[in-house]
VEXZA-94249 format. One line per field, with one value per atom (N, C-alpha, C): residue number from 1; x, y, z. Coordinates in pm, whole numbers. Example, Ala and Ser with C-alpha at 12.3 -4.5 7.8 and 13.67 -1.06 7.14 Angstrom:
REM VEXZA-94249
k: c(1 1 1 2 2 2)
px: c(1319 1230 1320 1285 1367 1290)
py: c(-569 -450 -330 -225 -106 3)
pz: c(780 780 780 708 714 787)
REM end
This chain:
REM VEXZA-94249
k: c(1 1 1 2 2 2 3 3 3 4 4 4 5 5 5 6 6 6 7 7 7 8 8 8 9 9 9 10 10 10 11 11 11 12 12 12 13 13 13 14 14 14 15 15 15 16 16 16 17 17 17 18 18 18 19 19 19 20 20 20 21 21 21 22 22 22 23 23 23 24 24 24 25 25 25 26 26 26 27 27 27 28 28 28 29 29 29 30 30 30 31 31 31 32 32 32 33 33 33 34 34 34 35 35 35 36 36 36 37 37 37 38 38 38 39 39 39 40 40 40 41 41 41 42 42 42 43 43 43 44 44 44 45 45 45 46 46 46 47 47 47 48 48 48 49 49 49 50 50 50 51 51 51 52 52 52 53 53 53 54 54 54 55 55 55 56 56 56 57 57 57 58 58 58 59 59 59 60 60 60 61 61 61 62 62 62 63 63 63 64 64 64 65 65 65 66 66 66 67 67 67 68 68 68 69 69 69 70 70 70 71 71 71 72 72 72 73 73 73 74 74 74 75 75 75 76 76 76 77 77 77 78 78 78 79 79 79 80 80 80 81 81 81 82 82 82 83 83 83 84 84 84 85 85 85 86 86 86 87 87 87 88 88 88 89 89 89 90 90 90 91 91 91 92 92 92 93 93 93 94 94 94 95 95 95 96 96 96 97 97 97 98 98 98 99 99 99 100 100 100 101 101 101 102 102 102 103 103 103 104 104 104 105 105 105 106 106 106 107 107 107 108 108 108 109 109 109 110 110 110 111 111 111 112 112 112 113 113 113 114 114 114 115 115 115 116 116 116 117 117 117 118 118 118 119 119 119 120 120 120 121 121 121 122 122 122 123 123 123 124 124 124 125 125 125 126 126 126 127 127 127 128 128 128 129 129 129 130 130 130 131 131 131 132 132 132 133 133 133 134 134 134 135 135 135 136 136 136 137 137 137 138 138 138 139 139 139 140 140 140 141 141 141 142 142 142 143 143 143 144 144 144 145 145 145 146 146 146 147 147 147 148 148 148 149 149 149 150 150 150 151 151 151 152 152 152 153 153 153 154 154 154 155 155 155 156 156 156 157 157 157 158 158 158 159 159 159 160 160 160 161 161 161 162 162 162 163 163 163 164 164 164 165 165 165 166 166 166 167 167 167 168 168 168 169 169 169 170 170 170 171 171 171 172 172 172 173 173 173 174 174 174 175 175 175 176 176 176 177 177 177 178 178 178 179 179 179 180 180 180 181 181 181 182 182 182 183 183 183 184 184 184 185 185 185 186 186 186 187 187 187 188 188 188 189 189 189 190 190 190 191 191 191 192 192 192 193 193 193 194 194 194 195 195 195 196 196 196 197 197 197 198 198 198 199 199 199 200 200 200 201 201 201 202 202 202 203 203 203 204 204 204 205 205 205 206 206 206 207 207 207 208 208 208 209 209 209 210 210 210 211 211 211 212 212 212 213 213 213 214 214 214 215 215 215 216 216 216 217 217 217 218 218 218 219 219 219 220 220 220 221 221 221 222 222 222 223 223 223 224 224 224 225 225 225 226 226 226 227 227 227 228 228 228 229 229 229 230 230 230 231 231 231 232 232 232 233 233 233 234 234 234 235 235 235 236 236 236 237 237 237 238 238 238 239 239 239 240 240 240 241 241 241 242 242 242 243 243 243 244 244 244 245 245 245 246 246 246 247 247 247 248 248 248 249 249 249 250 250 250 251 251 251 252 252 252 253 253 253 254 254 254 255 255 255 256 256 256 257 257 257 258 258 258 259 259 259 260 260 260 261 261 261 262 262 262 263 263 263 264 264 264 265 265 265 266 266 266 267 267 267 268 268 268 269 269 269 270 270 270 271 271 271 272 272 272 273 273 273 274 274 274 275 275 275 276 276 276 277 277 277 278 278 278 279 279 279 280 280 280 281 281 281 282 282 282 283 283 283 284 284 284 285 285 285 286 286 286 287 287 287 288 288 288 289 289 289 290 290 290 291 291 291)
px: c(1371 1432 1362 1331 1262 1358 1309 1396 1431 1550 1593 1529 1463 1404 1515 1523 1634 1623 1734 1734 1660 1599 1542 1654 1618 1714 1745 1867 1904 1942 1947 1977 1846 1767 1635 1648 1575 1578 1482 1524 1437 1323 1198 1085 1089 1038 1022 902 799 680 710 670 699 629 704 651 623 498 465 526 548 600 501 555 470 417 468 421 450 363 371 362 459 456 384 266 185 199 296 313 457 528 664 688 791 825 968 992 1125 1177 1299 1362 1500 1533 1667 1744 1859 1938 1861 1880 1809 1856 1977 2025 1950 1930 1862 1711 1657 1512 1484 1490 1469 1326 1308 1173 1112 982 915 954 945 990 906 779 688 682 780 781 787 738 743 875 949 1076 1167 1296 1392 1398 1383 1380 1511 1504 1625 1680 1806 1867 1828 1710 1654 1595 1682 1641 1602 1587 1535 1627 1759 1850 1834 1827 1807 1670 1571 1438 1439 1503 1508 1587 1689 1763 1670 1585 1490 1391 1337 1243 1307 1431 1501 1518 1549 1565 1433 1323 1191 1147 1196 1148 1027 1015 901 944 865 905 842 731 658 636 610 588 506 434 364 418 481 544 453 444 349 425 378 441 443 558 572 523 463 419 538 658 776 805 763 786 666 555 437 395 366 317 427 552 663 689 634 642 769 870 989 1063 1087 1160 1084 953 869 877 859 862 999 1104 1239 1263 1211 1225 1155 1034 960 1034 1083 1154 1279 1346 1468 1438 1326 1296 1234 1155 1101 955 912 770 699 770 706 681 693 676 573 489 386 397 311 315 179 169 52 100 39 87 6 63 -10 -37 -162 -200 -301 -327 -433 -561 -676 -802 -813 -741 -749 -637 -576 -468 -516 -431 -467 -473 -559 -568 -433 -361 -231 -134 -142 -55 -93 -222 -265 -214 -220 -172 -21 51 197 230 158 179 147 39 1 112 164 271 398 411 525 505 390 365 274 218 126 -8 -64 -192 -293 -269 -364 -325 -418 -400 -419 -334 -348 -440 -551 -644 -633 -652 -626 -728 -748 -829 -745 -616 -530 -575 -583 -618 -514 -564 -478 -397 -440 -376 -402 -311 -332 -467 -500 -632 -701 -799 -875 -991 -1051 -1164 -1275 -1296 -1404 -1377 -1254 -1220 -1235 -1261 -1259 -1366 -1485 -1594 -1559 -1500 -1467 -1360 -1270 -1161 -1196 -1298 -1323 -1342 -1428 -1454 -1329 -1247 -1126 -1025 -1010 -913 -971 -1105 -1167 -1130 -1124 -1088 -946 -862 -724 -707 -813 -803 -729 -736 -665 -750 -686 -752 -730 -810 -783 -720 -611 -556 -601 -683 -749 -675 -616 -534 -612 -638 -704 -599 -622 -535 -568 -695 -742 -875 -910 -1032 -1157 -1149 -1263 -1299 -1209 -1237 -1301 -1332 -1392 -1519 -1594 -1720 -1700 -1578 -1552 -1551 -1531 -1526 -1632 -1692 -1783 -1903 -1952 -2067 -2027 -1898 -1849 -1811 -1741 -1683 -1783 -1902 -1991 -2032 -2036 -2084 -1972 -1849 -1738 -1715 -1679 -1661 -1521 -1446 -1309 -1289 -1192 -1158 -1103 -1140 -1090 -1023 -894 -817 -802 -860 -845 -708 -625 -485 -466 -359 -309 -415 -485 -586 -696 -708 -803 -759 -635 -577 -647 -691 -742 -624 -632 -526 -551 -443 -457 -549 -540 -618 -766 -802 -941 -1031 -980 -1056 -1149 -1175 -1249 -1395 -1448 -1586 -1599 -1489 -1494 -1596 -1681 -1789 -1738 -1626 -1571 -1513 -1451 -1399 -1513 -1620 -1736 -1796 -1794 -1842 -1752 -1622 -1530 -1556 -1581 -1612 -1738 -1839 -1962 -1935 -1859 -1824 -1750 -1657 -1577 -1663 -1756 -1839 -1941 -1996 -2110 -2072 -1948 -1909 -1790 -1813 -1709 -1594 -1613 -1503 -1421 -1453 -1380 -1277 -1152 -1040 -973 -894 -819 -674 -584 -441 -393 -333 -274 -131 -113 15 30 153 187 128 97 36 129 260 357 350 305 290 160 65 -68 -88 2 -9 21 -57 -30 36 22 93 239 268 405 477 610 688 704 737 776 659 539 432 319 306 201 63 39 -77 -211 -213 -341 -392 -308 -351 -402 -376 -414 -565 -651 -795 -846 -787 -831 -798 -677 -637 -729 -758 -844 -986 -1033 -1169 -1181 -1082 -1083 -1080 -996 -984 -1116 -1182 -1309 -1415 -1411 -1512 -1482 -1361 -1331 -1180 -1118 -975 -944 -1048 -1028 -1009 -1026 -1005 -909 -810 -704 -570 -487 -350 -257 -127 -28 82 139 252 347 473 575 580 546 569 718 800 943 966 1063 1158 1110 978 917 948 918 955 877 943 880 814 884 825 830 718 715 763 792 838 968 1034 1154 1119 1201 1171 1205 1106 1132 1197 1241 1294 1178 1189 1078 1048 1149 1124 1042 1071 993 849 832 696 613 675 605 560 650 617 507 511 408 271 259 130 75 157 105 100 158 133 -8 -60 -198 -296 -261 -355 -353 -235 -228 -222 -335 -336 -275 -218 -144 -233 -357 -447 -479 -497 -525 -403 -286 -163 -146 -179 -170 -258 -378 -469 -413 -374 -332 -202 -111 23 35 -44 -25 -150 -257 -375 -441 -462 -534 -457 -328 -256 -240 -231 -222 -349 -464 -592 -604 -566 -587 -495 -371 -270 -222 -284 -257 -129 -88 27 -20 65 32 40 -55 -51 57)
py: c(-1406 -1356 -1229 -1223 -1105 -987 -866 -748 -717 -662 -623 -491 -487 -363 -273 -147 -60 -17 27 80 213 246 380 480 607 710 687 646 613 736 852 977 1051 994 1050 1188 1283 1419 1433 1509 1535 1625 1588 1671 1811 1905 2042 2049 1971 1966 1882 1932 1864 1728 1627 1491 1469 1440 1426 1301 1306 1191 1075 956 838 815 889 873 732 684 546 542 477 444 309 309 186 105 141 60 64 -43 -61 -209 -242 -381 -408 -525 -564 -678 -659 -761 -794 -920 -961 -1009 -1068 -1122 -1235 -1250 -1354 -1493 -1502 -1631 -1674 -1581 -1615 -1620 -1530 -1523 -1534 -1653 -1668 -1633 -1547 -1513 -1627 -1619 -1726 -1718 -1830 -1837 -1749 -1730 -1655 -1506 -1455 -1315 -1221 -1099 -997 -922 -927 -854 -923 -898 -942 -835 -872 -772 -696 -568 -493 -534 -504 -535 -427 -439 -337 -405 -436 -502 -404 -456 -376 -261 -277 -169 -48 -72 40 103 22 76 166 122 203 331 327 449 551 503 592 650 565 613 715 690 783 919 918 1044 1121 1049 1114 1158 1091 1115 1031 914 824 708 679 583 445 435 309 272 143 100 -28 -41 -164 -208 -323 -373 -474 -464 -544 -651 -774 -884 -855 -871 -850 -971 -944 -1053 -1135 -1076 -1148 -1273 -1271 -1386 -1479 -1441 -1524 -1538 -1659 -1683 -1719 -1707 -1726 -1593 -1579 -1453 -1441 -1521 -1527 -1394 -1329 -1202 -1098 -1097 -1004 -1031 -1155 -1191 -1165 -1195 -1170 -1020 -942 -797 -741 -789 -744 -783 -906 -954 -871 -832 -753 -610 -556 -414 -386 -478 -458 -419 -373 -359 -250 -160 -54 -92 -220 -266 -378 -374 -474 -520 -615 -664 -703 -706 -755 -873 -989 -1113 -1151 -1243 -1313 -1455 -1498 -1635 -1686 -1815 -1874 -1883 -1893 -1898 -2014 -2122 -2240 -2243 -2130 -2123 -2180 -2256 -2318 -2215 -2239 -2150 -2139 -2250 -2249 -2156 -2150 -2060 -1915 -1886 -1750 -1707 -1796 -1763 -1741 -1822 -1804 -1669 -1633 -1504 -1390 -1405 -1301 -1281 -1390 -1381 -1321 -1329 -1269 -1124 -1067 -926 -896 -998 -976 -927 -828 -771 -757 -830 -823 -911 -921 -1001 -911 -930 -857 -935 -873 -931 -852 -918 -853 -893 -803 -836 -898 -913 -979 -1124 -1171 -1311 -1403 -1505 -1605 -1550 -1439 -1390 -1490 -1500 -1595 -1576 -1450 -1418 -1322 -1371 -1287 -1223 -1123 -1053 -1150 -1252 -1347 -1432 -1431 -1510 -1432 -1302 -1218 -1258 -1290 -1325 -1448 -1549 -1671 -1654 -1559 -1536 -1434 -1354 -1238 -1273 -1370 -1404 -1459 -1529 -1586 -1478 -1379 -1274 -1169 -1161 -1067 -1103 -1232 -1277 -1236 -1211 -1170 -1019 -946 -801 -754 -834 -802 -718 -678 -600 -668 -630 -661 -539 -561 -459 -495 -409 -442 -376 -459 -413 -426 -312 -310 -287 -344 -313 -175 -139 -7 18 143 176 119 87 26 -110 -169 -298 -284 -163 -142 -224 -244 -318 -460 -515 -650 -659 -546 -547 -459 -369 -270 -334 -446 -512 -602 -632 -721 -645 -534 -460 -424 -370 -322 -428 -555 -661 -733 -695 -765 -712 -800 -760 -707 -670 -621 -494 -411 -296 -341 -269 -296 -169 -177 -61 -67 29 38 99 24 61 163 242 323 413 491 584 511 380 304 284 317 306 395 510 610 676 692 760 910 986 1131 1179 1116 1159 1123 1034 992 1105 1185 1300 1267 1367 1346 1309 1341 1306 1166 1095 958 877 802 732 630 568 471 539 656 729 779 825 869 752 633 514 483 503 483 584 708 808 771 720 679 561 464 348 394 484 538 616 694 780 699 595 525 407 365 242 267 252 282 183 70 -26 -5 96 125 234 203 295 314 420 445 475 420 446 544 652 752 710 649 586 574 585 555 653 775 870 903 897 927 827 705 603 620 690 705 837 930 1064 1060 1136 1154 1289 1383 1511 1496 1404 1370 1469 1450 1537 1675 1776 1760 1766 1804 1831 1728 1649 1546 1605 1725 1802 1738 1648 1585 1489 1453 1362 1437 1566 1644 1645 1660 1663 1536 1422 1296 1295 1335 1338 1429 1546 1642 1589 1516 1460 1359 1274 1178 1248 1350 1424 1492 1547 1616 1521 1395 1299 1245 1195 1133 1121 1221 1210 1106 1059 959 817 797 664 668 753 762 727 656 628 659 657 697 592 577 488 538 498 541 453 326 224 198 233 204 54 8 81 102 112 143 35 -91 -200 -198 -245 -260 -128 -18 115 154 195 229 371 449 587 605 719 749 755 690 683 815 882 1009 989 1099 1096 1090 1005 986 1109 1190 1316 1412 1418 1504 1455 1323 1269 1301 1295 1330 1476 1566 1708 1741 1676 1703 1661 1538 1488 1571 1596 1667 1817 1864 2001 2016 1911 1913 1914 1843 1823 1938 1989 2116 2114 2102 2137 2029 2073 1986 1881 1917 1822 1704 1730 1621 1533 1594 1515 1424 1474 1394 1270 1286 1172 1069 1116 1026 955 1027 973 897 934 878 808 883 829 715 733 631 499 502 374 308 390 332 253 309 241 116 127 18 -101 -73 -179 -208 -143 -179 -124 -6 60 136 142 220 368 444 589 648)
pz: c(-1984 -1860 -1814 -1685 -1630 -1622 -1649 -1640 -1495 -1474 -1340 -1303 -1188 -1140 -1088 -1135 -1093 -948 -893 -758 -754 -640 -623 -598 -588 -548 -401 -371 -233 -151 -215 -144 -116 -28 2 63 6 58 176 275 390 345 374 330 389 312 362 456 426 510 634 749 875 881 920 936 1084 1122 1265 1327 1455 1529 1518 1495 1481 1342 1243 1105 1054 965 916 763 702 560 547 489 487 358 274 152 105 132 82 62 -13 -41 4 57 102 15 -35 -118 -61 -58 -19 -140 -116 -226 -293 -423 -497 -456 -399 -352 -226 -135 -9 -26 -108 -128 -278 -333 -477 -516 -615 -661 -741 -761 -836 -984 -1053 -1192 -1284 -1252 -1339 -1304 -1232 -1190 -1311 -1291 -1396 -1397 -1285 -1275 -1175 -1189 -1087 -979 -853 -746 -733 -698 -668 -532 -507 -378 -278 -225 -135 -13 81 203 312 432 543 580 567 604 513 384 291 312 341 368 491 596 718 696 612 580 514 422 356 456 544 645 737 777 866 799 670 598 592 578 576 715 818 954 988 924 943 1034 1137 1239 1223 1150 1140 994 973 835 829 719 684 548 546 424 356 225 147 69 78 5 -144 -205 -349 -427 -542 -630 -681 -679 -727 -645 -518 -430 -420 -481 -469 -324 -283 -146 -48 -90 2 72 191 265 350 321 406 415 302 304 385 371 445 595 634 776 838 764 816 831 738 748 870 896 1014 1142 1147 1266 1292 1185 1199 1240 1191 1213 1348 1401 1534 1539 1656 1688 1609 1546 1469 1324 1292 1155 1150 1045 1021 875 837 701 647 514 441 357 375 314 190 114 8 55 45 81 -20 -16 -97 -14 -79 -4 93 65 153 256 284 382 516 581 709 820 918 1034 1106 1110 1176 1105 973 897 920 925 956 1093 1189 1323 1322 1247 1236 1175 1071 1007 1103 1178 1274 1378 1429 1528 1468 1336 1267 1228 1266 1239 1122 1060 948 1002 932 975 860 751 642 525 429 308 187 89 -36 -130 -168 -265 -394 -507 -635 -740 -836 -953 -1064 -1041 -1140 -1159 -1282 -1304 -1239 -1174 -1110 -993 -935 -814 -701 -603 -493 -424 -395 -340 -436 -509 -601 -526 -588 -525 -486 -568 -541 -417 -367 -248 -119 -128 -8 92 43 135 218 155 226 332 311 406 514 489 574 721 751 891 960 885 944 981 896 928 1022 1027 1122 1265 1293 1428 1466 1365 1389 1391 1354 1345 1221 1114 991 896 785 680 546 448 308 243 170 81 -59 -120 -247 -362 -446 -558 -688 -753 -883 -992 -1110 -1224 -1280 -1276 -1320 -1250 -1235 -1162 -1229 -1357 -1425 -1367 -1288 -1225 -1087 -1046 -915 -897 -1005 -995 -943 -957 -909 -757 -690 -544 -479 -556 -497 -428 -480 -418 -301 -291 -186 -60 -77 36 144 111 218 320 279 368 443 420 485 626 720 860 891 787 805 723 761 678 543 439 304 253 228 184 33 -37 -182 -210 -277 -295 -408 -397 -509 -575 -492 -545 -623 -604 -684 -827 -857 -991 -1093 -1049 -1142 -1213 -1343 -1418 -1416 -1427 -1429 -1540 -1657 -1772 -1760 -1667 -1655 -1608 -1515 -1467 -1351 -1270 -1146 -1171 -1289 -1320 -1379 -1393 -1442 -1361 -1429 -1360 -1258 -1288 -1194 -1071 -1092 -976 -889 -951 -874 -796 -856 -784 -664 -680 -569 -458 -494 -392 -315 -384 -316 -223 -270 -187 -61 -78 31 129 78 163 243 184 245 334 330 401 492 621 719 715 650 639 512 433 310 337 312 328 192 180 57 93 13 33 -74 -28 -116 -146 -260 -292 -443 -492 -632 -732 -687 -781 -897 -875 -980 -1095 -1066 -1169 -1247 -1189 -1247 -1319 -1295 -1354 -1503 -1580 -1722 -1750 -1658 -1674 -1635 -1543 -1510 -1421 -1406 -1319 -1382 -1300 -1160 -1060 -1105 -1007 -1007 -1114 -1121 -1088 -1139 -1094 -1130 -1229 -1265 -1159 -1062 -954 -831 -824 -706 -680 -782 -753 -686 -720 -658 -509 -475 -334 -254 -309 -238 -225 -326 -319 -206 -190 -80 55 66 192 226 126 149 204 164 208 346 368 498 521 579 610 717 788 894 841 710 652 534 546 446 509 434 476 359 386 286 275 156 138 31 42 -54 -179 -164 -267 -289 -191 -201 -214 -290 -374 -517 -533 -663 -768 -736 -827 -958 -1063 -1195 -1237 -1215 -1235 -1383 -1442 -1584 -1614 -1511 -1529 -1449 -1470 -1393 -1244 -1160 -1017 -949 -890 -824 -686 -626 -491 -392 -291 -199 -115 -87 -16 -99 -229 -319 -330 -340 -351 -228 -111 13 9 -27 -28 -129 -244 -345 -294 -244 -199 -84 17 133 112 3 -41 -96 -158 -206 -89 16 126 224 253 323 473 541 683 772 882 973 1037 1072 1138 1047 919 825 806 798 788 910 1027 1149 1138 1086 1070 971 854 747 781 845 870 1002 1102 1236 1287 1305 1374 1299 1169 1091 1081 1044 1040 1177 1282 1417 1449 1412 1435 1349 1225 1129 1154 1192 1201 1343 1442 1580 1639 1592 1653 1777 1878 1998 1966 2020 2001 2090)
REM end
């Protein structure tokens, strides 16, 4: 039996750092009741009861107006909960779907009309879309204006995508800081390879998300993750986006408050102009939100 993923802290604190108008959370998951949206049998966890209403409550507390929701592995390729969440939430919400490499053009169009703007690709064995499938799908999703969200298990797997990304005709967002651990250090050869990939390729983006899961120094400040965030900002703040990872499913550490996580990350980054890019301008460009 899969373990039940606990609820997040539902009393989201309002950030001390000002959140600009039009800010976008580019990484969250939507779960409905298990009766209406049954997860796949091989799931790693039972989803928490965290549907679109609870998600919007969290966003309202943060002062965030837009969101991109990512299909959970718990549902496999049944994107129903995601699509229903987007339909309920309205025009300020988008999604990243899971599909197989042989997905029909008609299905891609249906997903697009439902608010999907990208595909999640992974280095996980037997993932619906593995890194090796990205080239075959790239031209098809380029016509839709979509992106790849690239999920690594650890930054040591960067080599599986580093030779592919530069030649793809679509933006590729490296998820979760590239899965660098706090203890790895900024001089880690794989992290340095990620910085080079990010610096040299205009289609390479990075998502600042889930640092609390990757930190080895831990709460309350997660200070071992700060150098990575600053390194990305120093190279190109125009290709960075941010996400909460709400409701923090299958979390191996105590789930922090999302308001605190916002303040910690953007305390590392500092200036208002950079926050405007990461929170508003960059996701608007990437996912087609109106400025």
